[in-house]
C-alpha positions as CSV (number, residue, x, y, z in Angstrom):
1,X,-22.1,-9.2,-3.2
2,X,-19.6,-7.7,-0.4
3,X,-16.6,-8.6,-1.5
4,X,-17.6,-7.4,-5.0
5,X,-18.3,-3.9,-3.7
6,X,-14.6,-3.6,-2.3
7,X,-13.1,-4.1,-5.6
8,X,-14.0,-0.3,-6.8
9,X,-11.9,1.3,-3.7
10,X,-9.3,-1.4,-4.0
11,X,-8.6,-0.5,-7.7
12,X,-6.5,2.7,-6.4
13,X,-5.4,1.6,-3.1
14,X,-3.6,-0.8,-4.6
15,X,-1.3,1.9,-6.1
16,X,-1.7,4.1,-3.0
17,X,0.0,1.6,-0.7
18,X,2.7,-0.4,-2.6
19,X,3.8,3.2,-4.4
20,X,3.6,6.0,-2.5
21,X,7.4,7.8,-2.1
22,X,7.9,6.0,2.2
23,X,10.6,9.2,2.6
24,X,9.6,12.0,0.5
25,X,8.4,14.9,3.1
26,X,5.1,15.7,1.2
27,X,5.1,18.4,-1.0
28,X,3.1,21.8,-0.2
29,X,-0.3,21.6,-2.0
30,X,-3.2,23.9,-2.2
31,X,-6.0,21.2,-1.9
32,X,-6.6,19.0,0.6
33,X,-4.3,15.4,-0.3
34,X,-7.5,12.1,-0.4
35,X,-4.4,10.3,1.4
36,X,-2.3,11.3,4.0
37,X,1.3,11.1,2.7
38,X,3.7,8.6,4.6
39,X,6.7,10.8,6.2
40,X,9.1,8.4,7.4
41,X,8.9,4.2,7.6
42,X,11.1,2.8,9.9
43,X,10.7,-0.9,9.9
44,X,7.7,-2.8,8.4
45,X,5.5,-2.8,11.0
46,X,5.6,1.2,10.7
47,X,4.6,0.9,6.8
48,X,1.2,-1.8,8.1
49,X,0.7,0.9,10.4
50,X,0.0,3.1,7.6
51,X,-1.1,1.0,5.1
52,X,-4.1,0.5,7.7
53,X,-4.9,4.9,7.5
54,X,-5.3,4.1,3.8
55,X,-7.7,1.4,3.8
56,X,-9.4,3.2,6.3
57,X,-9.5,6.2,4.2
58,X,-10.5,3.9,1.1
59,X,-13.2,2.6,2.7
60,X,-12.7,-0.5,3.3
61,X,-13.4,-2.3,7.0
62,X,-11.2,-2.9,9.5
63,X,-11.0,-7.0,9.2
64,X,-10.1,-6.6,5.1
65,X,-8.1,-4.1,5.7
66,X,-6.0,-5.3,8.3
67,X,-5.8,-8.9,6.2
68,X,-4.7,-7.4,2.7
69,X,-2.4,-5.3,4.9
70,X,-1.0,-8.3,6.9
71,X,-0.5,-10.1,3.1
72,X,1.2,-7.7,1.5
73,X,3.9,-6.9,4.1
74,X,4.7,-10.7,4.9
75,X,5.4,-10.6,1.0
76,X,7.1,-7.9,0.6
77,X,9.5,-9.1,4.0
78,X,9.9,-12.4,2.3
79,X,11.2,-10.7,-0.3
80,X,13.7,-7.4,1.4
81,X,14.9,-6.1,3.8
82,X,13.7,-3.1,5.4
83,X,16.1,-1.1,3.6
84,X,15.8,-2.6,0.0
85,X,12.1,-2.0,0.3
86,X,12.5,1.4,1.1
87,X,14.8,1.5,-2.0
88,X,12.7,-0.2,-4.0
89,X,9.3,2.0,-3.4
90,X,11.6,4.9,-3.7
91,X,13.2,3.7,-7.4
92,X,9.7,2.9,-8.0
93,X,8.8,6.4,-8.2
94,X,10.5,7.0,-11.7
95,X,9.7,3.1,-13.0
96,X,6.9,2.1,-13.5
97,X,8.2,-1.4,-14.2
98,X,9.0,-1.4,-10.9
99,X,5.3,0.3,-9.7
100,X,3.8,-2.6,-11.2
101,X,5.6,-5.0,-9.7
102,X,5.2,-3.7,-6.1
103,X,1.4,-2.9,-7.7
104,X,0.7,-6.8,-7.9
105,X,1.4,-8.0,-4.8
106,X,-1.3,-5.9,-3.4
107,X,-3.1,-7.4,-6.0
108,X,-2.6,-10.7,-5.4
109,X,-3.0,-10.0,-1.9
110,X,-6.5,-8.5,-2.5
111,X,-7.4,-11.4,-4.3
112,X,-6.1,-13.7,-2.2
113,X,-8.6,-12.1,1.1
114,X,-11.4,-11.3,-1.1
115,X,-11.9,-13.8,-3.1
116,X,-10.7,-17.7,-1.7
């Protein structure tokens, strides 16, 4: 039962974590953002720290969030160096296919962490 309560919170989380702009400064807004924007990511470790902040904002527990973030970062690190990853995330803002590819990594990690 515990595993299923996280699924709803995670659906929006994957897209937020995996396709959020990494380099762009946040745009001014009259509304308070639901998730704090990333300003600069210089390493995968920075990305993981930001990932943990985001999972907490989505209501996941620290242990589950840490496992999901570690899994996601491990997958990205195995495929890309930090510059390639940053470029890919930038491209994902305009290309839904790339955005979906990034989201699939997070979804796979979510499934692995919560259902295995």
